[in-house]
N, C-alpha and C positions, 0 to 999 in steps of 0.2 A: 469768952473766949476757950477755947482747947489752950491747957500748958503745953509747952512745947519744949523739948531737951534739944539746944544745938551745939553740937562740939564746936568747942574755941570759941566761944560767943565772948571770950573775956581777951583776947586778943584784935583790940583795936589797931587798925594803920593810917594813919593822919593821909587821906585822899587830895588830891589839888582841888581849888576852885572850880574848873573846870569842870569837873566830874560830879561836883555836889550839884552844879549847876545843868549839866546834862543827865543825870539821875534823877538825886530828889525832885528837882523844882526845875525840869527842863524849860525851854523856853526856846522854841520852832521858831522859823520863818513862815510866812504863807507861801499855799501851793493851789493848784487851781481849779482841781475834779475834788469832788466829793467822793467821801465813801459809800459803797453800795452797802444799800439796805439789806438786812440779814432778819429773817423771821423767826422772834426769840422763840425758844420752846417755852412753852409753861413754867415747868419746873427750876429753868435757868431764869425766867423774870419775878419767881416766888425767893429764889434767893437773894437776887438783888433788893427785891424790895425789903426783903429780913434786914440786910446791912445796913440800906438805906435808913430804916427804921430804929439802929441805934444811934442816939444823938453825942453820945458822947462816950471816947473810950481811951484808956490808958493802958501803958505796958511795956515792955521792952524790946528792941526790937535787932536784927544783925544786918547792914548793908555791904552787897556785893559787889563792887565796881565792874567794870568790863575789863579790866587787867587781872581781874582774881586776886584784888584789894579790899580788905574788910574791915569793915568797922561796926562799933554797936553803940548802944546806948538805951535812950528811954523817948518814950514819944506821946503825945497827948493829940487828941481831935475831938474838933466839939461842930458837929455840924449844924447848918452848912457854912464849908468854906476854914474854918480854923485848925491848924495843926502848928505844934510844936517840934521839932527833934533837937534831944541835947546829945552831943556827942559823948561817949567816955574820953578822957583823957587818955594819949596824950592829943588827942587830936582838939583842934583849938573853936571847932565847929559846933553854929547853931542854925537851924532852918525856923523859921518863922512865919505861919498866916495868919492874919486878923480879919480872913473873908477878903479882904480888897488886893490885897500886896504879900507877895512873899517875899522875903528876905532872906540871903544867905550872909552870916554873917562868920569873920574869923575875930576870938576873943583877945588873941593875942595878936595879932598886927591891926586890931582896932578900924577894921575894913570892913563895910558892907555891900551888896549888891541887892539893888531892887526890882523888881520884875512884877506887871501884872498876873494876878492869880489867874483871872482869862485868859491869859495866853500861856497858860501850862495844862500838861496834862494833869498835876494833880487838883483842879478843877474838876474834873469830873470825879474822881475818887471821894470827892469832899462835896460833892453836888446833895442837893436836897431829897432829889430820888434819882435813880439812876433808871432810867425808860430803853429799855432795850428793843422797842419799836423805833426808835429814832436813825434818824442815820448817821449818829456816832457811833453804832456796835459795827464793829470790824469783822468779828467769830465769835461764837460760840460752839465750846465744842462740850460735848457730857460724856465724861467715864464714869467709870463704879465707885472709884474713890477723889475725882476731883471734878469741876466744872470751872473750866476757863472761861473767862468771856474779854472779849478784846474790844478797846475804845479808843475812839481817836477823831480827829475834825480838821483835816488837810487844811480846812478854809480857814484856819486859826493858828495849829502850829504844825502844818506840812505832816510830814510822812512820822513824824514824831506817835507813838499810840501808850495806853497803859493796859499791861494785861495782869484782870484782877483775877487769883485761884483761891475758890472756896472748898471747903469739905459738902459733898451735896447732901449728905445725912445732917448734920448741925447747922447747916448755912453760917458756917463762922468762915471770915476770910485768915486765909493760912501766909499770902504772899501778895507780894505786887512788883510789875515788873518793867519799867521804862526803856522805851526802845527807841534812841535816838535817828537820826536821819540818815546816821553812818550806819546803821544797824547795830550800833552797842546797847551793848545790856544792861541794866544798873539794878538789882533786884535789892526789894525787902522782905525782908522774915518776920512774922511777929510773933510771939511767946509772951505768956504768965501776964494774958490782956483781961485788963476789968472792966464791963461797959457800966453804962448809966452811973457813971461816978459824975461827982459835983466838982467841977473844975473854976477855981477861980480866974476871975477874965484878966488879972493879970498875965496867966501865962501865955497868953497870947497877945499880948502890948509891942507893937515894933517900936522901937526907939526912934522917932521919927525925926527927932533933935540930932542923934546920931547919925545918923545914916546920910542927912542933908548938909551935916557938920563938917563931914569928914575930909579932911584932905587928900585932894589928886594929884597925883601925878608926882608924889615927894618921896 
């Protein structure tokens, strides 16, 4: 991945739990109609295939919420299905996907929210292969300096979509944006990325004992 300097990357702002749910690990209700099928240009499929071939990556990120709030931190991805976001202080948040579930944890309050991975748009980002020939493709746009691929599945997470933005020359992922049912965007820009790294399996372990043992309503 290309190293990228992001202004104000060290100015984290604590976002609410709802914004984490709607943004980083959006969980959407079902809707009736499938997305139309787009004919994917060959170049766009090549980019998607290149991204899918990267089995592990780690780096830094800056997340921009729908109201302009900004957080940063480090991320780890292992395909298929695994992801971890460690947010910088003062944010107490963690996001972990172990391939089956996604949890959003507040380390300060010791609270966790659990969602099936396949009910979130993150499942498309973390899939074994992004197939632009299937009905999950909402749109493909190719420009001189950017290739944008919009993915979604109304039968699973309603009108929520995930937009992937790639460098058309290097095939590197620059950013993704999750748009919720209220058309609010949460964007994640990644930089200082390393591909093909060896990641300890414990990075993606969800503390299920804490998740299921937490106190509710107290």
